[in-house]
C-alpha positions as CSV (number, residue, x, y, z in Angstrom):
1,M,15.0,-2.2,133.8
2,P,11.8,-4.3,132.7
3,A,11.3,-7.9,133.1
4,G,12.7,-10.1,130.3
5,R,15.8,-11.9,129.3
6,E,18.2,-9.1,129.8
7,M,17.2,-8.8,133.4
8,D,17.4,-12.6,133.7
9,R,21.0,-12.3,132.4
10,L,21.8,-9.7,134.9
11,V,20.4,-11.6,137.8
12,A,22.3,-14.9,136.7
13,T,25.5,-13.2,136.1
14,E,25.6,-10.6,138.9
15,I,23.6,-12.4,141.7
16,M,23.7,-16.0,141.0
17,A,27.3,-16.3,139.7
18,A,28.7,-13.9,142.5
19,F,27.3,-15.9,145.4
20,S,27.2,-19.5,144.1
21,G,29.5,-19.5,141.2
22,G,26.3,-20.6,139.2
23,F,26.6,-18.8,135.9
24,P,29.7,-17.5,134.2
25,A,29.6,-14.4,132.2
26,G,29.2,-14.7,128.3
27,Q,26.7,-17.5,128.4
28,P,23.8,-17.1,126.0
29,T,20.6,-15.7,127.7
30,A,18.6,-18.7,126.6
31,V,20.2,-20.7,129.4
32,F,19.4,-18.3,132.3
33,P,16.3,-19.2,134.4
34,R,13.5,-16.7,134.0
35,H,14.0,-14.9,137.3
36,S,12.3,-11.7,136.3
37,T,9.1,-13.2,135.2
38,D,8.7,-16.3,137.4
39,E,8.0,-15.5,140.9
40,R,9.0,-19.0,142.2
41,A,12.3,-19.0,140.4
42,A,13.2,-15.5,141.6
43,A,12.3,-16.2,145.2
44,E,14.0,-19.6,145.4
45,R,17.2,-18.8,143.4
46,V,17.9,-15.5,144.9
47,A,17.2,-16.9,148.3
48,R,19.4,-19.9,147.7
49,A,22.2,-17.7,146.3
50,T,22.2,-15.3,149.3
51,T,21.5,-17.7,152.2
52,G,24.0,-17.3,154.9
53,R,25.2,-14.0,153.5
54,A,25.1,-10.7,155.3
55,W,22.2,-9.6,153.3
56,S,20.1,-12.7,153.3
57,T,16.8,-11.4,154.8
58,A,14.2,-10.3,152.6
59,D,10.9,-8.6,153.1
60,L,8.3,-9.0,150.4
61,G,4.8,-7.7,149.9
62,V,2.4,-5.3,148.3
63,N,2.3,-1.6,149.1
64,P,-0.8,0.5,149.6
65,N,-0.7,1.5,145.8
66,G,-0.9,-2.1,144.7
67,E,2.9,-2.3,143.7
68,C,4.7,-5.4,144.7
69,E,7.7,-4.6,146.9
70,A,10.9,-6.4,147.8
71,T,13.5,-5.2,150.2
72,I,16.7,-7.1,150.5
73,A,19.5,-5.8,152.9
74,G,17.8,-2.5,153.0
75,A,17.7,-2.2,149.3
76,K,14.0,-1.6,148.4
77,A,12.5,-2.0,144.9
78,T,8.9,-1.9,143.5
79,A,7.6,-3.5,140.4
80,P,4.4,-4.6,138.9
81,T,5.2,-8.2,139.7
82,L,6.9,-9.7,142.8
83,A,9.4,-11.6,140.6
84,L,10.7,-8.3,139.0
85,A,10.7,-6.6,142.5
86,I,12.9,-9.3,143.8
87,C,15.3,-9.2,140.9
88,R,15.6,-5.4,141.2
89,A,16.1,-5.5,145.1
90,A,18.7,-8.1,144.8
91,L,20.7,-6.2,142.1
92,L,20.4,-3.0,144.3
93,A,21.6,-4.8,147.4
94,K,24.5,-6.2,145.6
95,M,25.5,-2.8,144.2
96,A,25.3,-1.4,147.8
97,S,27.5,-4.2,149.2
């Protein structure tokens, strides 16, 4: 899934709400933080939501092909931006847990 408001909604409802009770389902997308396009928001919010959880460690970087990579609890994702890679990895990690 590409970066954008739908990805932001998924991160808010699937990651943030699941771990911190932050966003109930059914909220309009305008209220969700821009996790998928704002690197700082993605890193801070996802880290805060998962701190102390079994899959709280993350490895972030750039691979030899120049793609951004994020690995959270063994779930690895690549994307053109680090923010999107973090969002994808967080969603993959949640699906696997």
